C-alpha positions in Angstrom: -21.1 15.7 -25.2 -17.9 14.0 -24.3 -17.2 10.2 -24.4 -17.9 9.7 -20.8 -21.1 11.8 -20.5 -24.4 10.2 -20.5 -27.7 11.1 -19.1 -28.5 7.4 -18.2 -25.2 7.0 -16.1 -25.3 7.8 -12.2 -23.3 10.8 -10.9 -20.0 10.2 -9.2 -21.7 11.2 -6.0 -24.5 8.6 -6.4 -21.9 5.8 -7.3 -19.8 6.8 -4.3 -22.7 6.7 -2.0 -23.8 3.3 -3.1 -20.3 2.0 -2.8 -20.0 3.3 0.7 -23.3 1.7 1.6 -22.4 -1.5 0.2 -19.1 -1.5 2.1 -20.8 -0.6 5.3 -23.3 -3.5 4.9 -20.6 -5.8 4.2 -18.4 -4.8 7.2 -21.5 -5.1 9.5 -22.3 -8.7 8.1 -18.5 -9.5 8.7 -18.5 -8.2 12.2 -21.7 -10.2 13.1 -20.2 -13.4 11.6 -16.8 -13.0 13.2 -18.5 -12.2 16.6 -20.5 -15.5 16.2 -17.1 -17.3 15.4 -15.7 -15.7 18.6 -18.6 -17.1 20.7 -17.8 -20.6 19.2 -14.0 -20.2 19.8 -13.3 -20.6 16.1 -10.4 -18.7 14.5 -10.6 -20.0 10.9 -13.8 -19.2 9.1 -15.6 -22.2 7.7 -14.6 -24.4 10.7 -17.7 -23.7 12.7 -20.0 -26.1 11.1 -23.6 -25.0 11.2 -23.2 -22.9 14.2 -23.0 -19.5 12.6 -25.1 -20.4 9.4 -27.3 -17.4 9.3 -24.5 -14.9 9.9 -22.3 -16.6 7.3 -24.9 -16.4 4.7 -25.4 -12.8 5.3 -21.7 -12.3 5.1 -21.2 -14.1 1.9 -24.4 -12.5 0.5 -23.1 -8.9 1.1 -19.4 -9.2 0.5 -17.3 -9.8 -2.7 -15.5 -13.2 -2.7 -12.1 -11.4 -2.8 -13.1 -9.3 0.3 -14.2 -12.5 2.1 -10.9 -14.2 1.2 -9.1 -11.2 2.6 -11.0 -10.8 5.7 -10.9 -14.5 6.5 -6.9 -14.5 6.0 -6.6 -11.3 8.2 -8.6 -12.9 11.0 -6.3 -15.9 11.2 -3.1 -13.7 10.9 -4.4 -11.3 13.6 -5.0 -14.3 15.9 -1.5 -15.7 15.3 0.0 -12.4 15.9 -1.8 -12.0 19.2 -0.2 -15.4 20.4 3.4 -14.2 19.2 2.9 -10.8 21.0 1.8 -12.5 24.2 4.8 -14.8 24.0 7.2 -12.0 23.4 5.7 -10.1 26.3 6.2 -13.2 28.6 9.7 -13.5 27.5 10.5 -9.8 28.1 9.0 -10.0 31.6 11.1 -13.1 32.3 14.3 -11.2 31.1 13.2 -8.2 33.4 12.7 -10.5 36.3 16.1 -12.2 36.0 17.8 -8.8 35.9 16.4 -7.7 39.3 
């Protein structure tokens, strides 16, 4: 027997499956919470009051704190990016129309 072998440890396949399942559950909880935030027109998670309490509880119960922080930050960044891209497209259209 080597240092890392033990009959009481899970196989690599079992650990990977559990991890994949945990990630999937987390992502589904995140998507449900973010969909609720969208219906409330809330960009920044935590600013919805009690409107999405059930979804938030599931999200926080199924995802690691570091993942929650990351997902919430990405949501705010993605929304800001949409605004910037829309403004850039409008400016590009304005420049095009001036050239005609």
